[in-house]
N, C-alpha and C positions, 0 to 999 in steps of 0.2 A: 633620359639623365634626372632616370627619378632617385633617388637614395628610399622610403618605403609604402608597399606597397600590404592589399589586401587576402592575404590565402582562402582560396577559395579551398573546395576538396582535389586531396592530394591520390593521384593515382602510384604510387610505390609499384617503384619496376627492379628489381639488382641482378646483373647478368657479368657471367667473363664468357669470354667464348674466350676460346689457341688455335691460333695460327696450325694452320694445317698445309706440315711441309710435306707430309710423306711427298707428295706430287710433282717435286724434284727432284731438274738430273741435268745436269753437268752435262757438255761439249768441251773437245776443243778441239784446235784447227791445227793441223797443220801445214810447208806449205805448196801451194800451187798459182804461180802460174807468174803474178807479178811480189809473193811474200805476202798471202791474206793466210793471218791465219785470226780464230777468233776463240775461248771464255763463253758457252753464253751456261746463265743458267734460271731459272723456269724455276718460282716457286705460285702456288694455290699461296693466296693470304686470308680466305675467305673464301668457306660456300652457304647456298642455302639451297635450297628446292628449288630447283630449280636454274643458279642465280652461280658466280663465281665473282671472285674478283683475283688474279692476275699482276708477275709481280714479272719480266724479265731483263736481267742482265748483259750489259754484254762487253768483257772485255778484249778491246781487243791485241795481241799475242804476232800482231805482223809489224809491215811498216804502218807510217800512218797515214791515218785516212784524215777525209776532204768530207767521205759523205757515208753512210753507209746502210741496205736494207736488209732486214733479218727473216728470210721467208724461218717457215716450216705448214703439219699439216696439222694438219687435229684425223686421230680414228675413231670415234666415238660420236661424230655428230655436233660437234658443240660451236658454237660459234663466235663472236664475239661482238658485241653492241656500242658497245662504247668504250672512247682511247684516249689516252693520255701521255706527253714525251716523245711520239711517233705521230706518223698515222700511220693506220691501219688498213689493210681494206681486206676483202673477205672474195677468193673464187673458188667455189665449192667446200672439198678442206681445206685446200692453200689459204695461209694467213702469209703479206709479206707487213709488218712493219718500217716503214723509210722516215729513217729521221729531219726531223726538224731545222730548220734555222738555225736556230741556237745550238742543235747540240751536236754536230754532222761531226768533228773536225774533234777525230781520237788520237792520240797523240798514241804512239806506244806503253804495251802497257793502262793507260786511262782506260777508265771502265766508266758504263752511262747505263740509266736502268731507263723506262719507259713498265708503264702495270694498262691493264683494261677491265671491263667488266666481260662478264659472255651469259648464256646458256647457255646449257647441258641438263640431258635424259632421266636425273636421275635416276639414273642406275651406275653407270661406270662416267667418271672422268677424268682420265687415264693423261700422265702428259705425254706431248711432244716426244716420243724415242732422237730424232736430229735435226739439227737447225742448219742451214744455208746463211755468211753471207755476203755482198752480195755478188753475189752466183757461187761459192764457196764454199761449198761442206765441209765441216769446224768436224772435222775426224785427230788434234794431235795436233798438240802445240810447237810453235814455233820461232827462232829469230828472224828478221832477215835477212834477206838477203836475194843474189842479186836473181833477176831476168833467168830464166832458161836458158838455152843456146836456142834449144827447138821451137818455131812456130807454135803458137795452140793450131788444132782442127778449127777448132772456129773462136768466135769476134770474142773479146775480155766482157764479160756484163760491164756496161756501163747501168747505173746504180737512176732515178727520177730524178729528175732536177728539186729539190725542197725548197717549198711554202712558211710564210710567219705561221706561229699558231692560228690555229683558226679556231669559235666556239662552240662544235666541236654537236656531239648528238646531245640532248639531256634521252634519260632512262627513261622506260616504266614501269613502269609501279609495277610488282611483282604482287600485289596485291593489294588489304587494306583497315589498318588496324585505328578505328574509332579513340575518340581522343576525346575523355569525357574529367580532364584535368592535368594540372602537371602529374606528366612522368619523369620521376628519382632518381636518377644514375650513380648509380657505381660502381668502379668495377666497369664493363664494356660492355656497352647496350651496342647486338648487331643488329640492325635493321633490315635485312635478308633484302634491301631493295624497298620495302612497302611502303607504302601514302600511310604516314602520320596524319592525319584529322581531324576534329577543330578544335578548334579553347579561341578566347577573343572575340567581338566584333570586326577584321578587317581595317578598324578604323586608328591611325594613330592617339589615341587618348593613351599615357602613360604611364596608366590602374590594371594597363592588361597586366595577370602573372602569365609567365611564356611557358609552353612544350615542353618546353625540358628543364630541372635542375641537376647541371654536374657534378659533384662535390668535389673536393679536392682530388685531381690523380685519376681524375674521368676519364673515357674514351665515347664518343660517339660515333656509330658504322655503319654509311651502309643507308642511308637512308629520305628518302624523302622529305617533305615535309611541307604539307596540302598547308590551303585556305581557307575561311580565316587559316593564319597561326598566332596568337598571341603576341607576345613580345618575342619571340625563339623562345635564347637558348642561351641559360645562363651558365656559367660558369664561377664555382663556389671561390673557387682558386685553382691552381695547372690545370689543364683539360687537352684532350686533340678531339676536331672535328676530322672528319678521315670520311670522304666524298657520303657528304650531305647536301641536299640539293632544299633552299627554297624555291616554289614555286611562282610564289607572294609574300614575301616580305611585309608585309604590312605593319610593323612602328621598328623593327627593328630586326636584322636576319639571329644577332647574336654577341650579348652584354658581356667583357670582360673583368670579373672581378677577382677579389684577392688582400694576401697580406702580404710583405717584406717584400722578393723581385723574384718572381714567378714564374714560367716562361708556358706559356700555349701557344696551339697549331693548330692550324686548318691549311688542312691537306686535300687540295683534289675540291669539286664541287659547283656553284652556281649558286646563282641566286636570282628574283626575277623584284623589280617592281617595290624598289625602294624608298622610296618618295622623300624620306627623310636619309637615314643611315643603314649601309651592310651592317659594317662591324662601328660600332661601341663600349669603348676601349675607358673603362671609370676606375679600376684598380693601378695598380703598378706597375712593373716588370717589361716584358718583351713581349707582342703578337709575330708569331710568324704564320703571313699567308702567301700561298705557294701555289700551283697546278688549279688556280683556280676561273672562275667568269662569272662576268653582273653583268645584267642591260635594263637600264631604266633602270636610273637612281636620283640621288640627288649627291650626296660625298657617299663613296663607300670605301676608310674610317676616316675613327673623328677621336683624338682625343678627349675626353672629356671639358667643355670652357669653364665653366659651372658648376663642378660633385664641389659638394662640404667642406673634405675633404682632398686637398691636390696629388699630384705625385711626376714624379718625372716619368713619364714613359719613353719606351718606340716602337718602332714596328718596321718590319721586313721584311717587302711585296717583292716575289718574285714569277713569275711565268701564268704570271695575271692577263689574260682579257675586257677589257668590257666597250659593249655596247652602249655608244649613244642611244636616244637620252642621256646625259647625267654631269653631275656637273667640278666637279671634283675627283680626285683623287686618296686626297688626303689632307687633312687636319689638322696642325698641332699645335701644342703650348706653347714659343721657342724659351717665357721668361723663365717655365719650369723645367727645360732644358732635354722637352722632348726632340725626339732624334724623327726621320723615316730614313731607311732607305730602298731601292728603285730600281729595280732592275728584269729581264726581257716583258716585260710593259710596253703590250698590244692596242694601242686603241682602234675604234672598227669605226665608220659614217664623222670620223671628223673630220674634215678638208680645212675648216678653216682654224682649227687647233685649240679651240675654242673651251676643249677641259685645262681646269687647272690642274697637274700634277701635282701642285705638292703648297698647303691654305695654310701662312700665320699667322696666327692669335697669338693674346693676351690674357690666359688667362685670371680667373677669378674663382672664390670658394664661396662668395657672395650669393648668386642665387643667377645673378643681373649677365646678360646679350655678355658673351666675349669679343673684346676688344679686334678688328683685323688687321695687322700688323708688313703684311708682306705674302708674294708668291714669288716663290716657282727658286729653283738652287743654290744654294748657298756653299753650299762645302764646311755647312757647322748642323745648321741643324735638315735642312732635305739636303741627300747627298742620292746628287742621280749627275747624273752625264746626258746629251745628246740617243747617246752608244748605246742606251738604255729607254728608246722609247722607239717603238714604231705604228708608221699610222698604214694605215689600208679602208 
């Protein structure tokens, strides 16, 4: 929550990466037994030495589905390391991606997406040439039709049961970058899942410099932040943090600032050991955190309760897995009109339901500790229902 800091030596690193779309492939499916039809788009979004990230979009052009399993085969020895929005398993070259409990229902012409990080041989990373959905090969578009009058010669494929969102595996670093001072980022920095380490002393001291400082509009992606991490990541304005992992948060994982009505996005990644906060929101605007996991934290998101300049702030949390120990999911200032929206929140190891989903405060600009005024959903500031939460 500090408002000034001394600056240490800066390591200037400005880089821009382009999306690798050449590996995209589209397949469509025709009529098959109970009118299964699909279109699958596979895109390599980023690629680095030994690793790559891919996105897969499934469009259902057949009868409505209640669950789905997409299968394909790699041809050049690629392996899936970590996935999100699907449960992905691999046997040899064959990959199976099964829907989660929250995205299995797919109406006709509706789409859903999942993604994964994988490894490759640094020589060839071709896209799969064929996909199947629920055991039916995608071969051409179709509209829903009646089942065939002649029964199939083999029993129809039954997809495996879906499970709640899992905490998922943490990525293995592909290498290490030694950091001696704050890295300034404009444009896009793609770390290739290398570990960046180290800065600061690992304490909660608020005078520590960040490891990364992002200019307005910058993107930081595919980075593992080792410990000590100083004050994590600072965003000076709108920014995107994609697939960023904090092995040991220390002070705060990321702090969001700026002016006007900035939007911030955290998509994918995870954080461990944040005894204070994971995400600190000091400026105005809206922060969206999705497809993220955290464990051993105090507060997952906090709208600054005593900054010298106060704002209305909004946070959207969706598809988040939080593993106790953890105290609070979000803390907001209702007297400034803050809002927090929650969906697809999974809480692990909390049989007593002791983790507070939304903690409400009256904030101030005097530097004093804010006053807690309540907890729980209220339809105005803390926006969720029991259907948005699951426990396991």
